C-alpha positions as CSV (number, residue, x, y, z in Angstrom):
1,M,74.0,-27.2,-55.2
2,R,73.0,-26.6,-51.4
3,N,75.1,-23.6,-49.9
4,F,76.3,-24.8,-46.1
5,I,77.0,-21.8,-43.5
6,N,79.4,-21.9,-40.5
7,Y,77.9,-22.4,-37.3
8,D,78.4,-18.7,-35.7
9,D,76.3,-17.4,-38.8
10,S,73.7,-20.0,-38.1
11,L,73.7,-18.9,-34.7
12,N,73.6,-14.9,-35.6
13,I,70.8,-15.5,-38.2
14,L,68.1,-17.5,-35.2
15,S,69.4,-14.4,-32.3
16,S,67.9,-11.8,-35.2
17,I,64.6,-13.1,-36.0
18,D,61.8,-11.8,-33.9
19,F,60.6,-14.8,-31.7
20,K,59.5,-13.5,-28.8
21,G,56.5,-14.6,-27.3
22,K,53.8,-12.1,-26.0
23,A,51.6,-13.8,-24.1
24,K,51.9,-13.6,-20.4
25,E,50.0,-15.2,-17.2
26,K,49.7,-14.5,-13.3
27,L,50.6,-17.8,-11.3
28,F,50.7,-18.3,-7.8
29,L,53.8,-17.6,-6.4
30,T,55.3,-20.9,-5.7
31,N,53.8,-22.0,-9.1
32,S,56.5,-19.8,-10.6
33,I,59.3,-21.7,-9.9
34,G,61.6,-22.3,-13.0
35,R,59.4,-19.7,-15.4
36,T,60.4,-16.4,-16.9
37,L,59.4,-13.1,-15.2
38,A,57.6,-11.1,-17.4
39,R,58.2,-8.0,-15.3
40,D,60.7,-5.3,-13.3
41,I,60.0,-6.3,-9.5
42,I,60.9,-2.9,-7.9
43,A,61.1,-2.4,-4.1
44,N,58.3,-0.6,-2.7
45,D,59.8,0.3,0.3
46,H,63.2,0.2,1.9
47,S,64.0,-3.1,3.7
48,P,64.7,-2.9,6.6
49,K,62.3,0.1,7.0
50,Y,64.0,0.6,10.5
51,K,66.9,-0.1,12.0
52,T,66.8,-3.3,13.7
53,S,68.9,-5.8,15.8
54,G,70.8,-8.3,14.1
55,M,71.3,-10.7,17.0
56,D,70.2,-11.1,20.9
57,G,71.9,-8.3,23.3
58,Y,71.4,-5.0,24.8
59,A,70.6,-1.6,23.0
60,I,73.2,0.7,24.1
61,K,75.0,3.8,23.3
62,A,78.5,2.8,22.0
63,E,80.2,5.5,23.9
64,D,78.4,4.2,27.5
65,Q,80.9,1.0,27.3
66,N,83.6,2.9,29.2
67,L,81.0,3.0,31.6
68,K,81.4,-0.9,32.2
69,K,77.8,-1.1,33.6
70,L,74.9,-0.3,32.2
71,T,71.4,-0.6,34.0
72,I,68.6,-2.6,32.3
73,I,65.5,-0.9,31.8
74,D,63.2,-2.7,29.6
75,K,62.8,-6.0,26.9
76,N,62.5,-5.2,23.8
77,P,60.6,-8.6,21.7
78,A,60.6,-9.1,18.1
79,G,56.9,-7.9,16.8
80,E,56.7,-5.1,19.5
81,V,57.4,-1.3,19.7
82,V,59.2,-0.9,23.1
83,E,58.4,2.7,24.4
84,S,61.5,3.1,26.7
85,K,64.3,5.2,25.3
86,V,67.8,4.6,25.9
87,T,70.0,7.2,27.6
88,T,73.3,7.3,29.0
89,G,73.8,5.0,31.5
90,V,71.0,2.6,30.6
91,C,70.0,-0.6,28.1
92,I,67.4,-2.1,26.9
93,K,67.4,-6.2,26.2
94,T,66.7,-6.4,22.3
95,F,66.2,-9.8,20.1
96,T,66.8,-10.4,17.0
97,G,64.8,-8.7,14.7
98,S,63.6,-6.1,17.5
99,L,63.7,-2.8,16.1
100,M,66.1,-0.7,17.8
101,P,64.7,1.3,20.6
102,E,65.2,5.2,20.0
103,G,68.3,6.5,21.4
104,S,70.2,3.5,21.3
105,D,73.2,3.0,18.1
106,T,74.7,-0.3,19.0
107,L,73.6,-3.9,20.0
108,I,76.2,-5.6,22.5
109,P,75.8,-9.2,22.2
110,I,74.6,-11.4,25.3
111,E,77.9,-13.4,25.1
112,N,79.8,-9.9,25.7
113,V,78.1,-9.3,29.2
114,T,77.3,-10.7,32.7
115,V,74.3,-10.0,34.2
116,E,73.8,-9.0,37.6
117,D,70.1,-8.0,39.0
118,D,69.1,-5.2,36.6
119,K,72.6,-4.6,35.4
120,I,75.2,-5.7,32.5
121,I,78.4,-5.7,33.3
122,I,80.4,-5.4,30.0
123,N,83.3,-8.0,29.7
124,K,83.9,-7.0,26.2
125,E,83.3,-4.0,23.7
126,V,82.1,-3.9,20.3
127,P,82.5,-0.7,17.6
128,F,79.9,1.6,17.2
129,K,76.5,0.5,15.5
130,F,77.4,-3.5,16.0
131,A,75.1,-5.9,14.9
132,V,72.5,-3.1,14.0
133,R,70.7,-3.5,10.5
134,D,70.7,0.0,9.1
135,I,67.4,1.0,7.2
136,G,67.9,0.2,3.5
137,E,70.8,-2.4,4.0
138,N,68.3,-4.9,2.3
139,Y,67.3,-3.1,-0.5
140,K,66.2,0.4,-0.9
141,K,62.4,2.1,-2.1
142,D,62.6,1.8,-6.0
143,E,65.6,-0.2,-6.4
144,I,65.1,-2.9,-9.0
145,L,65.2,-5.8,-6.9
146,I,64.9,-8.7,-10.2
147,K,65.0,-7.8,-13.4
148,K,62.4,-8.7,-16.0
149,G,63.7,-11.9,-18.1
150,T,65.0,-13.9,-14.5
151,K,64.2,-17.5,-14.5
152,I,62.6,-17.6,-11.3
153,G,64.1,-19.7,-8.4
154,F,64.2,-20.0,-4.4
155,A,65.8,-16.9,-4.3
156,E,63.6,-14.8,-6.0
157,I,60.2,-16.8,-4.3
158,G,61.8,-15.7,-0.9
159,V,61.9,-12.0,-2.4
160,L,58.8,-11.9,-3.7
161,A,56.9,-13.1,-0.6
162,S,58.9,-10.1,1.5
163,L,57.4,-8.0,-0.7
164,N,54.1,-9.3,-0.2
165,I,53.7,-10.4,-4.0
166,S,51.1,-13.1,-3.9
167,Q,50.9,-13.7,-7.6
168,V,53.9,-13.2,-10.1
169,E,53.3,-12.4,-14.2
170,V,55.4,-14.6,-15.9
171,Y,55.8,-15.3,-19.8
172,A,53.7,-18.5,-21.5
173,K,55.4,-21.3,-22.0
174,P,56.1,-21.7,-25.9
175,I,54.3,-25.1,-27.3
176,V,56.9,-27.3,-29.2
177,S,55.2,-30.1,-31.4
178,I,57.6,-33.3,-32.2
179,A,57.7,-36.0,-34.7
180,S,59.9,-38.3,-36.1
181,T,59.7,-39.3,-39.8
182,G,60.6,-42.3,-41.5
183,S,59.0,-45.3,-42.7
184,E,61.6,-47.7,-41.5
185,I,60.8,-46.1,-37.6
186,L,58.8,-47.8,-35.3
187,D,57.3,-46.0,-32.3
188,L,56.8,-47.7,-28.6
189,G,54.5,-50.3,-28.6
190,E,54.8,-51.0,-32.2
191,E,55.9,-54.8,-33.4
192,Q,58.4,-55.3,-35.3
193,E,57.8,-56.8,-38.5
194,N,61.2,-57.2,-40.3
195,D,64.8,-56.7,-39.4
196,A,65.4,-53.1,-41.7
197,Q,62.6,-52.2,-39.2
198,I,64.2,-49.7,-36.3
199,R,63.3,-48.3,-32.6
200,S,63.0,-44.2,-32.9
201,S,63.9,-42.4,-30.1
202,N,64.4,-39.2,-31.5
203,H,61.0,-37.6,-30.8
204,L,60.8,-38.8,-27.4
205,T,64.5,-37.7,-26.4
206,V,64.0,-34.1,-28.2
207,E,60.5,-34.5,-26.4
208,A,62.9,-34.2,-22.7
209,L,64.7,-31.6,-23.8
210,A,61.7,-29.4,-24.2
211,K,60.4,-30.0,-21.4
212,T,64.0,-29.7,-19.2
213,A,63.7,-25.9,-20.9
214,G,60.3,-25.2,-19.7
215,A,58.1,-25.7,-22.8
216,Q,55.4,-27.3,-23.2
217,T,55.1,-30.0,-25.6
218,I,52.4,-32.0,-28.3
219,Q,53.7,-35.2,-28.7
220,M,52.8,-36.5,-32.4
221,G,55.1,-39.9,-32.9
222,V,56.1,-41.2,-35.6
223,V,55.0,-40.2,-39.4
224,K,55.4,-41.9,-42.4
225,D,57.8,-41.2,-45.2
226,D,55.7,-39.5,-47.6
227,M,54.7,-35.7,-49.2
228,D,51.0,-36.5,-47.6
229,S,51.6,-37.6,-44.1
230,I,54.5,-34.9,-43.8
231,T,52.5,-32.2,-45.2
232,E,49.5,-33.2,-42.9
233,L,51.8,-33.2,-39.8
234,L,53.4,-29.5,-40.7
235,Q,50.0,-27.8,-41.3
236,S,48.2,-29.8,-38.3
237,A,51.5,-28.9,-35.9
238,L,51.5,-25.3,-36.8
239,E,47.9,-24.4,-35.9
240,K,48.5,-25.4,-32.2
241,S,51.9,-25.0,-31.5
242,D,54.9,-22.2,-31.9
243,I,57.7,-24.5,-32.8
244,I,58.2,-27.9,-34.7
245,V,60.6,-30.2,-34.7
246,T,60.9,-33.4,-36.8
247,T,63.5,-35.7,-37.0
248,G,64.9,-37.4,-40.1
249,G,64.4,-36.7,-44.1
250,V,66.6,-33.4,-44.4
251,S,69.3,-35.2,-46.3
252,V,69.5,-35.7,-50.1
253,G,68.1,-39.3,-50.0
254,D,65.3,-40.4,-52.4
255,Y,62.9,-40.4,-49.5
256,D,64.0,-37.4,-47.7
257,F,60.7,-35.6,-48.1
258,V,60.6,-33.0,-45.3
259,Q,62.8,-30.9,-46.7
260,D,60.7,-30.4,-50.1
261,V,57.3,-30.0,-47.6
262,V,58.8,-27.5,-45.9
263,K,60.1,-25.4,-49.1
264,E,57.1,-26.8,-51.3
265,K,53.8,-27.4,-49.5
266,I,54.4,-25.3,-46.3
267,G,55.3,-22.1,-48.3
268,A,57.7,-21.9,-45.1
269,E,61.0,-19.1,-45.3
270,V,64.2,-21.3,-45.3
271,L,66.6,-19.9,-42.8
272,F,69.1,-21.9,-43.2
273,H,69.8,-25.6,-44.5
274,G,72.9,-27.0,-44.0
275,V,75.5,-25.7,-41.7
276,K,79.2,-26.6,-40.9
277,I,78.9,-28.6,-38.0
278,K,79.3,-32.5,-37.3
279,P,77.1,-33.9,-36.4
280,G,74.2,-32.3,-37.9
281,M,75.3,-30.9,-41.1
282,H,71.7,-31.1,-42.7
283,I,69.9,-29.4,-40.0
284,L,67.3,-27.0,-41.6
285,V,65.2,-24.2,-40.0
286,A,62.4,-22.2,-41.5
287,K,59.9,-19.7,-40.4
288,K,56.1,-19.7,-41.3
289,D,54.7,-16.5,-40.1
290,N,55.7,-16.4,-36.4
291,K,56.4,-20.3,-36.2
292,L,59.6,-22.0,-36.4
293,I,60.3,-25.0,-38.1
294,I,63.5,-27.1,-36.7
295,S,63.9,-30.3,-39.0
296,L,66.7,-32.1,-37.4
297,P,69.0,-35.3,-39.1
298,G,67.8,-38.9,-38.3
299,F,70.8,-40.1,-36.5
300,A,70.1,-40.2,-32.7
301,Y,73.2,-38.6,-31.4
302,S,72.7,-36.0,-34.7
303,S,69.2,-34.9,-33.6
304,T,70.0,-34.5,-30.1
305,V,73.1,-32.7,-30.3
306,C,71.2,-30.2,-32.7
307,A,68.4,-30.0,-30.5
308,I,70.5,-28.8,-27.6
309,L,72.3,-26.3,-30.1
310,Y,69.1,-24.8,-31.4
311,L,65.6,-25.7,-30.2
312,L,66.9,-24.9,-27.0
313,P,68.2,-21.0,-27.2
314,M,64.5,-20.9,-29.4
315,I,62.6,-22.1,-26.7
316,Y,64.8,-19.3,-24.2
317,K,64.3,-16.5,-26.6
318,F,60.5,-17.2,-26.8
319,E,60.1,-17.0,-23.7
320,N,62.2,-13.7,-23.4
321,S,64.6,-15.8,-20.6
322,E,68.1,-14.6,-19.8
323,K,69.0,-18.4,-19.7
324,K,71.9,-19.4,-22.0
325,L,73.8,-23.1,-23.1
326,P,76.2,-24.1,-20.3
327,I,79.5,-23.8,-21.9
328,V,82.5,-23.2,-19.7
329,K,86.2,-23.8,-20.1
330,A,87.9,-26.9,-18.8
331,E,91.4,-29.1,-19.2
332,I,91.7,-32.1,-21.7
333,T,93.6,-34.3,-20.4
334,E,95.2,-36.6,-23.8
335,N,95.8,-35.2,-27.5
336,F,92.8,-34.8,-29.5
337,P,92.7,-34.0,-33.4
338,Q,91.1,-31.3,-35.5
339,K,89.3,-34.2,-37.6
340,M,87.8,-31.5,-40.4
341,A,87.0,-28.1,-41.6
342,K,83.8,-28.1,-39.6
343,T,82.7,-26.8,-35.9
344,I,82.8,-30.4,-33.9
345,F,80.6,-31.0,-31.4
346,T,82.1,-34.9,-29.1
347,A,81.0,-36.5,-26.4
348,C,83.1,-36.5,-23.2
349,N,83.3,-37.3,-19.9
350,V,83.9,-34.1,-17.4
351,F,84.7,-34.0,-14.1
352,Y,85.6,-31.4,-11.5
353,E,89.4,-31.9,-10.0
354,D,91.8,-29.0,-8.8
355,G,89.7,-26.4,-8.9
356,K,88.8,-26.6,-12.4
357,Y,86.6,-28.7,-15.3
358,K,88.7,-31.4,-16.9
359,I,87.8,-33.9,-19.8
360,D,88.3,-37.3,-20.8
361,F,87.0,-39.8,-23.3
362,S,87.3,-42.6,-21.3
363,G,84.4,-45.2,-22.7
364,K,83.2,-43.4,-25.5
365,K,83.1,-45.5,-28.4
366,Q,83.9,-44.2,-32.4
367,G,81.2,-44.4,-35.0
368,T,78.8,-42.6,-36.6
369,S,76.3,-40.5,-35.5
370,A,73.8,-42.4,-33.9
371,I,75.8,-43.3,-30.4
372,L,73.1,-41.6,-28.4
373,T,74.8,-43.8,-24.9
374,N,77.8,-41.7,-25.4
375,M,75.4,-39.0,-23.2
376,L,75.5,-41.1,-20.6
377,G,77.0,-40.8,-17.2
378,S,78.7,-37.6,-16.6
379,P,78.9,-36.1,-20.2
380,A,79.8,-32.8,-21.8
381,L,80.5,-31.9,-25.8
382,L,83.6,-30.6,-26.3
383,I,83.5,-27.8,-28.7
384,Q,86.1,-27.4,-31.5
385,K,85.7,-24.2,-33.7
386,E,86.0,-24.4,-37.5
387,N,89.4,-23.0,-37.9
388,G,90.3,-25.1,-34.8
389,T,94.1,-27.2,-34.5
390,D,94.9,-30.3,-33.2
391,L,94.5,-30.0,-29.1
392,K,97.2,-31.1,-27.1
393,Q,97.2,-32.2,-23.1
394,G,96.7,-29.5,-20.9
395,D,95.0,-27.2,-23.8
396,M,92.0,-25.1,-22.1
397,V,88.9,-25.7,-24.3
398,D,85.1,-24.9,-24.6
399,I,82.8,-27.5,-23.1
400,L,79.2,-27.7,-23.0
401,L,77.7,-29.9,-19.9
402,L,74.9,-31.6,-20.7
403,N,73.7,-32.0,-17.1
404,E,73.6,-28.8,-16.3
405,L,70.9,-27.7,-19.6
406,N,67.7,-26.2,-18.3
């Protein structure tokens, strides 16, 4: 008799295993977008290194504003170092990004003065140090600016460029091999020979999810339901990938051979087989050496939900990434029952209104775990915990935002 564990226990098992990739590679800066940083980025100096102007205006001594009129003695373009000094009664025209001239402590904007010949008349005073960027305003020397494990985006690229870093060290992507099993299923382009055959989408849906999460993928297509074919598939995939994902063949049917191959032929360590979730209760996860085998159910909705819940976090883990599944709070707009004592993931529509996420079930079809079209549109998964109760209109609930996966 198989021992089904609860959802939280399955997550704890996966979080506790050592499955972090060790390989690193260096990429040119803009080629690293979306990758996971492999080392802390530390400031090698203050930014700015010297006091600089935050706008166009005149560098002055703040206390001289009570004189109402100051003499312009020089210009201070950005990128040059002016030798003139600001002393009592004088000012230097200074532009955005220029170093503040020696002796000045404040920048009065152009808009606040009137220029007459070689003098400025102060029409509106500003406070001490106005529009002056202090040393280290952006960051200070030896400050950790970007932590290891950060996903590199546009802001990280900008900061790295400001530090004159042209190549950045990132963790290597995991390699994920994907296949669907089943003698009744057809790959793209295969001709249907009888009405019992169905078109497989699972292996391509899972590949799309893996690529979305940043993995490299090997598409192994459709494999027939027999011990030899599945054994050959898994042995081949274990040689060239970090994670192997199969769909189908993990239930209790006479032709569900994947579980037998994983346990007997491959000799993998089964971490769990059976979780009290809906959909996907027959999911199997095993470990062979430092490789992970994730065997998903065959129904399209089940395999997709389980790939999101179990494959994506393991890709994040392998990449040493801080990424997490996008789970947020939302208001449910109708009553919804707790149908069974499992953790249930139900497709719903999500929208943002009155400053919060809200969900409803308009247009979502009821039926088996094969209805993948329920994930079209603006979808989310409503998460009902195993020990939950019936939900009432207006309750705040947990949802997983499917269009925010990365």
